[in-house]
C-alpha positions as CSV (number, residue, x, y, z in Angstrom):
1,M,-65.9,63.1,-20.2
2,M,-69.7,62.3,-20.1
3,P,-69.8,61.9,-16.2
4,L,-68.1,65.3,-15.9
5,L,-70.6,66.8,-18.2
6,M,-73.5,65.2,-16.3
7,C,-72.1,66.7,-13.0
8,I,-71.8,70.1,-14.5
9,S,-75.2,69.9,-16.1
10,Q,-76.9,68.8,-12.9
11,S,-75.4,71.6,-11.0
12,A,-76.3,74.1,-13.7
13,C,-80.0,74.0,-12.8
14,M,-80.8,71.0,-15.0
15,C,-82.8,68.2,-13.5
16,R,-81.4,64.7,-13.3
17,Q,-83.6,63.5,-16.3
18,S,-82.2,66.2,-18.6
19,A,-78.7,65.4,-17.5
20,F,-79.1,61.7,-18.4
21,N,-80.8,62.6,-21.7
22,L,-77.8,64.8,-22.6
23,A,-75.4,62.0,-21.7
24,I,-77.2,59.5,-23.8
25,A,-77.4,62.0,-26.7
26,G,-73.6,62.1,-26.6
27,W,-73.5,58.6,-28.0
28,L,-75.3,59.5,-31.2
29,P,-72.3,61.3,-32.8
30,C,-70.1,58.5,-31.7
31,G,-72.3,55.9,-33.4
32,A,-72.5,58.0,-36.6
33,L,-68.7,58.2,-36.8
34,L,-68.4,54.4,-36.2
35,A,-70.9,53.8,-39.0
36,L,-68.9,56.0,-41.4
37,V,-65.7,54.1,-40.4
38,A,-67.5,50.8,-41.1
39,V,-68.5,51.9,-44.6
40,S,-65.1,53.2,-45.4
41,L,-63.4,50.1,-44.0
42,T,-65.1,47.7,-46.4
43,K,-64.0,49.9,-49.4
44,D,-60.4,50.1,-48.0
45,E,-60.3,46.4,-47.5
46,A,-61.4,45.6,-51.0
47,A,-58.8,48.0,-52.4
48,M,-56.1,46.3,-50.3
49,Q,-57.2,42.8,-51.4
50,A,-56.9,44.0,-55.0
51,R,-53.4,45.4,-54.5
52,L,-52.3,42.2,-52.8
53,A,-53.7,40.0,-55.5
54,H,-52.0,42.1,-58.1
55,K,-48.6,41.8,-56.3
56,V,-49.0,38.0,-55.9
57,D,-50.1,37.4,-59.5
58,N,-47.4,39.6,-61.1
59,H,-44.6,39.6,-58.6
60,I,-44.2,43.3,-59.2
61,P,-44.8,46.3,-57.0
62,Y,-48.3,47.8,-57.3
63,V,-48.5,51.3,-58.6
64,D,-51.9,53.0,-58.1
65,D,-52.7,54.9,-61.3
66,S,-55.3,57.0,-59.5
67,L,-52.6,58.8,-57.5
68,S,-51.7,62.1,-59.1
69,Y,-48.3,63.2,-58.1
70,T,-45.3,64.4,-60.0
71,N,-41.8,63.1,-59.7
72,S,-39.2,65.9,-59.6
73,N,-36.4,63.5,-60.7
74,T,-37.8,63.0,-64.2
């Protein structure tokens, strides 16, 4: 995607330096999204470890009390 954008930007009266700056700037949103995934992943892993420990200790299915849903069968 970025090489195509560079070709289009170079032909649209942008100099080569501006085209490369634009291409490098495209990595910033990607890095931000990866950082957010990393933060979220540690929290998700801790929650999964807690669920697994609960299942192993009690040998019963884990039910997350924070989920708010209604069962239509009751």
